[in-house]
N, C-alpha and C positions, 0 to 999 in steps of 0.2 A: 756183520755190518748192521743187520736189523736190530740185534740186541743193543748195540752201541747207540743207534739212533733212538731206540725206545728209551734208553736211560737218559739221553740228552733231553728228549721231550719231557720226561717226567721231572727232571731237575729244572727245566725252564718253566714248567707249569708251577712247581713249588715256589720258584723265585717270584713269579708274578703274583702268587697268592700272598706270600709272606713279606715281600719287600716293603709294601706300605706299612705293615705292622712294625717291622724292624725300624723303619724310618721314624715312626711315631715314638717308639721306645727310646731311640737315640736322642731325639729332639726333646724328650722329657727331662733330660739331664743338662739342660741349659736354661738360663732365665730370659732368653730372647723372646720378646712378645710376638714377633712375626715368625711363622713356621718356616723353617729352612735356614734361618740365620743361626750361626754358632758363635756365642760370646764367651765360651769357656765352660768347662765342666762345673755343674752346680746342682745341688738338690733343693734349691730355693722353691721350685714349683711344688715339690712334694711337701715341704714345710707349710707353704701357703695353702695347699689343699687340706691338710689335716688340721691346721690351726684355724683356718677360715678367717684370716685377718684382712682379707680383701672382700669387697662386696660381691664380686663375681665368684670368688671361691665359696662364699657362704651360700649363695643361691645354687651353685653347682652341688654343694653338699646336701642341701635340702632336696634337690631334684633326685640325687642318687638315693637318698633314704626313702623317698616316695616310691622310686622304681623298685627297690629291693622289697619294700613292704608289700606293694601291690603284687609283685611277682611271686613272693612266697605264699601269700594268702590265696591267690588265684591258682597257683600250681597245686597246693594242698587240696583245695576244694575240687579242682578238675580231676585230680588223681582219685579222690573218693567217688565222684560221680562217674568218671570214666571206667573205673574198675567194676562198679555196680552195673553200668550199662553193658560192658563187655560180657559179664556173666549172663545177663538177660538175653543179649543177642545170641550168645553161644547156645542157649537152651531153646531158641526158636528153631523152627524147621521150615523147609520148603521155600516158597516164594516170599513169605513174610520175612524170613531171615535175610534173603537177598535184597529185599526192598529196604529194610532197616540199615543194612550195611552200606547200600548205595546212598541213603539219606545221610549217613554219618560221614561219607566222603565229600559231600557237597560243600560244607563249610571250609574244608581244607583247600578245595579248588576255587572257591569263590574269591574274587579280588577283595583285598582288605578295604578298599574305598567303599565298595558296595556294602560290606559287612558293617563298617562304621556308620555310614549314612542310615542303613536300615535300623541299627540299634538306637541311633540318635532319634529317629522318628518314633520308634517304639517307646522310648523313655518319655518323650514329649507327650505322646498320646496317653500314656498311663499317668502323667503328672508327677513323675519321679524327679526330684531335684538332682541336677547333675553335679557330680563330685566324686569322692572316693568310692561311694557305693556303686555308681553307674559304671565307673571304669573297671572295678573289680568284677562286677557281673558280666561286663562285656568281655573281659579277658577269660573268665571262666567259660563263656559260651564258645569261644573259638579255640581254647586249649583242650577242652574235653575230648573232641574227636581224635586228637593226637594220642591221648592216653589210651583210648579204646583201641587204636591201631597198634599200640605196643603191647597191650595185655592180651589181645585175641590170639596171637601165636602161642603164648604160654598155655592158654586154655586148650588149644588143640593138641599140645604136647602132653598135657596132664592125663593121667590114667583116670577115666571116669569112675572106675570101680572104687577108688579111694573114698569118695564122698558117700557112695552107697554103703560101703563097709562101715563108715563112721555112724551112719544112721542105724544100721543093723545092730551096732554095739551099744545103742542107747543114747547117742548124742542128738541134741536138738538140731534142726536145720541151721539155726544161727551159729551154734557152737561148732558144728561140722564145717561151716563156711569159714569161720575165723581161725579154727585150729588146723584145718586140713587144706582147704582150697587156697586161702590167702597166702600161706607160706609158699605154696607152689607158684603163685603168681608174683611173688615179691620182686624177682628180677625185672619183669615187665613193668611193674608198678614204679620201680625206681627209674627205669629208662623213660617211662611216661612222665614222671615228675620232672626229670631233668629237661626233657624236651619242652614240657609246658612252661617251666621256669624260663628257659631260653627264649621261647616264643613271646612270652609276656615281656621279658627284658628288652627284646628287640622291637616290639610293636610301636608304630607311630600313628598310622591312619586311624585305627579304631580308638586309640587314646585321644587323639586330636578331636574327634567328633563327639566323644562322650564325657570329656572332662568338665565341660561347662565353662563358666566365666568367673569361677571363684579364685583363679590364680594357681590352680594345681598344675605343677610341672613335674614331668618325668624326664629322664635323660634324653629321650628322643625329641620331645617337644622343646626342651631347653636348647638342645643343639640346633634345632630348626629355627627357633627365635633368635638365637645367637648369630647364626649364619646370615639371617636377614638383615642384621645390623652392620654387616660388612666384615665380620671376622669371627674367630672362635676364641673363647676364653683359654688362655695358655694352660690353666690347671686341668683342662680336658686331657692333655697329653699324658700326665702321670696317672690320671684316673683310668684311661683306656689301657695303659700298660699294666696296671694292677689287675684290672678285670681279666685281661688276656692271660696273665700269668696264673691267676687263680683257676680259671677254666682249664688251662693246660695242666696244672697240677691235679685237678679233679679227674681229668681224663686219664692221666698217668696212673693214678691210684686205682681207678675202676679197671683199667686194662691189666694192671698187675694182679688185682684180685681175681679177675676172670681167668687169667692165665694160671694162677695158683689153683683155682678150683678145677680147671681142666687137667692139670697135672695130677691132682689128687684122685680124679676119676680114672 
């Protein structure tokens, strides 16, 4: 009985989590402007999204391109900074190491609104014009701690003698780091990059406060502005479907690769 109830609970939980996504996916195959109305199967919204023949679809495409560009640049920079910071933290000792690790955890626990307002005031104080640059810098600042969090376990698992052996064999510190340490950290770096990319893709509060007044739109700010007008652009439904399927495929590939590596071991 307990096992049956546990299975029912799990399936109900999965249903609650995925039912809205399935509803959006089904609704993307009809041209009804209002969500929930079914006017017959059609791929018109997908054509409108890719062709951009409507003003709303064009603005949505631009917001999507801005979101992907900002997320990729921010995630790449955060991965480089986070990996370097993780190596530095790992080499610290005692109370200093604990203090730095605690300081790294604060941005992850800090509410996004406070982070956004703080960065906004900082950019105003420094006289930096708000736009792409400030949004990317803001995303790097709150994504980097997540990369550190993913790389640190790999550093603890790594054999410290490998780096020392590379130095004894004549490698310079930089070459030993790039040829010995970084390959050992690659799984953590990839996980950190994916998490940073996802966090940047999903962010609203920080982007809203740091984008300025130049008309820069990301998906989150576009959806917010669209909802304030009393409705959502229908092309959002196929776009959300595509994003979900791409992420699902990416997770499946990563899971298959990890399972294959485990089997080889």
